N, C-alpha and C positions, 0 to 999 in steps of 0.2 A: 877563529880558525887560523890557519894558514890559506895560502890563494889555491893551494898545491889539494888541501884539501875541500875548499873550493870549487873544482876543477873535476878531481874525483867524484864527487857525490853527484856534479853537474852533466857527468859522462855517463852516469848508470838511470839520471834524468832522462836523461836522449832516449837508451835503453827504453825508458817503459813508455816512451811517446812514440817510439818502431814498434811496439808492442798495443798500441791504443786500440785499432781499429778491430783486432781480436781478439782484446776484452769487450768493446761494447758489441762487438756482435752477442757474445754471452750474456751478459744483460743484460738484451734486446730478447733473447731466447728466454729467458727463469722470467723476461717479463709478460711475455704473452704465454709462458703454460703458468699460470701461476696457481701453487697446491698448498694445500693445507699440512699444517704441524701435523709432523710425522706420516706425510703421505710425500713430503717433495721431492718423489723419484728421478725427475726428469732434472730438477737444480741438480740435487745429489751426483746422478752421470754424467753432465756436465762438466761440474769441478774436476773430479777424483781423473773423470780422464785427461784433459789440459793440464792435470798434478803432475800423474805418468807420462804425460806425452813430452812434461820439459824438467824433468829429473828428478823426481818426488817418489819416493818410497807410501806409499797408499795402505791404510789398516782402514777399510769397508766396515760394517757394523759392529760400527763401535761401544763400547759398552752394553752392544747387545741392540739398538736404537741400528733398524736399515737401512737411515737416510742419516745416519752420523756414518763422520768418518775422519782420519787424522792422518795429513801428509806433514811428512818428517823428509828435510835434506841434512845431510855434515858434510863438508868438503874435510878436517880434518880435526879430530872429536879434541870438545876444549868444556867448561866449567858450565858455561853459560846455554841456557836452551829459551829461547824467546820464542812466542806464539803468536800470530795471527789469527781472528778468530773472523771465523766468518757466518753467515744467516742467513735464513733464506727462505722461509716461510712464510703465505699471503695471508689474506686477510676473506673470513664467505665474502661474498656478492660480492665486493670492491681490490680485487686481487694485489699488486704491491703495491698501496696505498701508503707504505710505513716506509719505502724505497730497497725491500730487502736486496732489488736484483742489485741496486749499488752497491749494499753492502759486501756480499758475496764479490761480488767483482773487483771491488776492493782488493781482497782478498786475493784476490790468485793477483793484482797487480803488486801488490808487497809483496809480495812470494817472491815472483820471478822475478822484480828489480833485487831486490836484498839477495835471494842465488846468484842475483850475475857478478854482482859486488864480493860474495865469500868466495867462490868460484878461482875469480881472478886474479884475487889478493892473499889467498889461500887462508883464508881467517877460520882459528878454530870454534867449533860451538853450532849448536844447531837450531836451525831453523822449522818453526811446524805450525804446520796451516788444522784448525779445529775449524774440522766440521759441526756444528752445532744446529740441529733445529727445533722447532718447535718452537721460539720466545712468546709469538701473540694467543692470546684468549689463555693464558695463565697453565700454556704447556709445558713449559716451566725442560728445556731436554738439557739445559746446559747443567742446571740442578742436579740432573739421572746422569749426567754423567760424567761430576763434582761427585757424587755418591759412588760412584759406579769405580773410582780416582784414576778417571779416563786424563786427568790434568796433572798429577802427580807429575812429579820432575819439572816441571815447565817456574822460570823461575820469575815471567813478568809478561805481560798480556798487553798487545794491539787492537785497540776494537775501535770502527769505523760507523760513526750512522752520521745516516744524510738530516739536514735541519734545514731551517730558511734564516731571514736574517742576518745576519754575522752568523760567520763562524768564527763556535766555541770551543774548550779545554771544559772538557765537561765536570760536574760539582754531585753535590751528592744528589739524591734522590731520594724516592718513600720508600719505606717495609710498609709491609700492607700483609692484613688479611680477610677472610671475607666469613660471612657464617652466617646458620642455620637455626633460627629460634622459634622451637614450637610448644606453645602452650595448653594443653589439654584442661575441658572441664566437662560439667555436664547442660545438653542438652535439657530444654525443661520450652513450654510453648509459653512465647511471651509476654500474651493477656493475659490468658487462663490461670497459671502457675510460676508464676518470678521468679515466684520464693524459691523453688526445687531446682532453679540453674546452677549454673557456675561459668561465669562470664569469659569464653576465652578471646573477644579480643575485647575485653574491655582488660584485661591483660596486654594482650601488647600496646594500647592507647595509654596506659597506664609504664608501660615500659619509653614510649616515646617521651611521653614527660618525665621522666628518670633521665633519661641520655640527653635532651636539650636542654636538662637542669646542670647537668656533668662540664656543657661544655663551658660554661664561665671558670672553669677552675685548672681547662686545657691551656698547652701551649696555643701559641698560633701555628704551629702548621696538622693540628687535629684533625682531618677531614673522617670524617663521621655520617655516613648516609645506610637507608634503611627502606623496604618497604612491605610491606602489609602482600603475599600472595595470596593468604586462603585467610577470608575473614567470616568465614560463616555462607549458606545460603538460600536462608528464606528468614524473610524478615520478620518474620510469627513467629522464629525459635528462637530462643537462645544459642549464642552460637559454640558448641562446644571443640572449636579448633578455633585455630590461628594459628598461622608460619609467617615466618618476619624474615625475608635475609636481607644480610646489610654485607656492607664494606667498611673496613676500619685500616686509616695508613697515616705516620704520621718516617717523621727523620733518624729517628735514633730507633734504633731495637730492640734498647731495654724500656721504653719512652712505651713502644707498641703495648710491650708484657706488659708494663702495668695499668694502660688501656682498655685492654682486654680483659684482664680482670673487674675494672668497673662496668665495663658493660656484664660483664654476664652478672655482677650483683645487680645490676640494677634490672638485667632480668626474673633472677631469683627473689627479687622484692614484687615483683608485679607477680608475681605467684603467689607470693605467698599471701598479700595484700589480696589478692582474688579468689583461694582459694584454687587454683590452677595446680599444675605440674606443670613444672616444665623439662625439655630436652634440650640443651644448649652444644652444635658442635661450631667451634669453628677449626676453618680449613688453609692449612698455611698456605700466603701468598711471597708475594717477591721479597727479598731484604731489598733494603736504600744499598748505593753502589758507596762505595770508600771513593774516593777521591782521593788520587797522590800525587801532590804538588812536586816531586823530585822529574818522576814523566814526562809529567805531562809543561814542564816548562822545556827539558829536553825537544817535545815535538810542537811550542808554538816558536821556539826558536826558527824550527826548520821550516815550518808557515809563514815566516815573516822573509826567511830566507828566500822563500819561488813566490813571494810577494801578494800573500797573502791574508787579505785582514784580519784580525782577531781579534774580538772581545774579551774585555779587559777581563781580569780576575778567573777564577772556576767559578762560571754562576748555577744553582741548583737550580730542579725543576720538581715538577707535581706531579709526574707521572713516574715508572718504573718497570724491570726488565730483570730477567734472570741473571743477566753478566753481577747486577750485583752481588749474589750469591758468590759467587765466584770473584770478586774483587775484593771479600774477607777475608779472602785465605791464599791472592796470589795479585804484586802489586798488577793498579793499570792503569795503559794511557787509552785516554777515549776522547780522542778529536770524535766533535758534533762540524764538519762541512755542510756548507748552504749550496740547495741548489736552487734558493730566491731568494739572491740579498737585500732585495726591496724594503721588505716589511717583515714582518712577523703573523705568518698562517698556517692553521694546522696539519698536522697529519692525518693520518688514519680518513685523508677523505679525497674524492675524484681527482679535485688539483693537485693534490699532493701527488697521487698518481702518476697524473701525465705528466709530471716534472721527470717523474724519475726516469721517461725513456725517454728524455727530450736532451737536446742538446746541452743544460743543463746539467743535466744526469751523468754524462758523460765528463763533463768539469771534473767532477765533483769524483768521481772514480781517479782522475790525471791527479788533481790536487792533493787526493788524502794518501793514494797508495805513493805519490814523490815522498809531502810528509812523513809516511808511516816506515818507508823506507830506510828513507836518511836516521829518523830516528829510531831503526833497527842497529844501521850501522854505530851511529854513536855508542853506541850499549856493545854493541859486541866486542867496541872497542874502549870503551872502556865501562868496565863490568862492575866498578864500582859504583856507576851513579844505580844500578842494581841491587846493590850491595845497602845504598842509602837509602833506595825506595822501601827497600821489605823491612826497615827499620824506620822507618812513616809509618809504616797501613800497620807494625808493634803496634807503637805508639797512637793510632788512631781507635786502631782495635780498645783500645785499653778506656777512652776515654769514651766507648759505645754504652 
């Protein structure tokens, strides 16, 4: 990079700094007004108004979702479309314990810094902000928008999530499914006529034995859990009904399909062994994130350029997010920027919620907006990097 290019990026970082207090007011407003998935009317409104005021064309009610939106800026037509993804739902009884107020405000900061650069330098291409509701609690807003073709035409995606310990570029995360298993037997008096009963709770117990033995044949990353939500009404009666609720996750979607079939066979075998009928329903969850080294290394360089320490590699995590489904269609860059560098803490906690409304949260917006804006500048100037990222995604998906 030449000194001129460094100076240009610094100029637009300075512009971001001049708008930082304004952005922070939005972050504090969203934090003070937590809204659950598909109910984020205030968060959606403040973002749409801000983007309109800053020269973006805003489409509301995107994909038929009242709290989804798409904001677009184009100075000169071009071949490349880059999207910054916003997320803004909160958690029940906790509020913004996952820092989504920082995610959505970072998307705004990235948008105005990148737009200013494109406008001043007559850069061809299209910049998009995608407002995506309901990531938490399996809401799957991005999946619904993906199914509505709202992401069509986007070539690359930038998305920040706050974290703790050292800032990192995200690697893989888990693909998941949940399931309900209902065993139906026949009740009888447990003391006087147990021979007339078909024990649905015994089927549930046998299922857990079978899946426990299954673990020996699973890879290290499989996570299988379950509870018996209903196991009978009284100790004097043979239970004629039991309900298991479970979840299953692993990194590779092909492995998830294989494990799903084996869990199903465990339930079916338990039903056969005990004489019960069984009804099994799998509920699709989020697919695992497909990381993109090509885009992430551009962002890593930009984080280093603004003196942000970054963890080596692209470490995996055992969580899940609906961005994972999108990452299988469009290459993503997913920096996780720290709000607590001292050591690792959990999100979805009061501590994380409070940090999201602190000076550390404001710094997160600043670092994230600058690094993602700089990444967008590089990609608009080097579209061959996006072509390389698409090829990488294709090759990764062939191994899924």
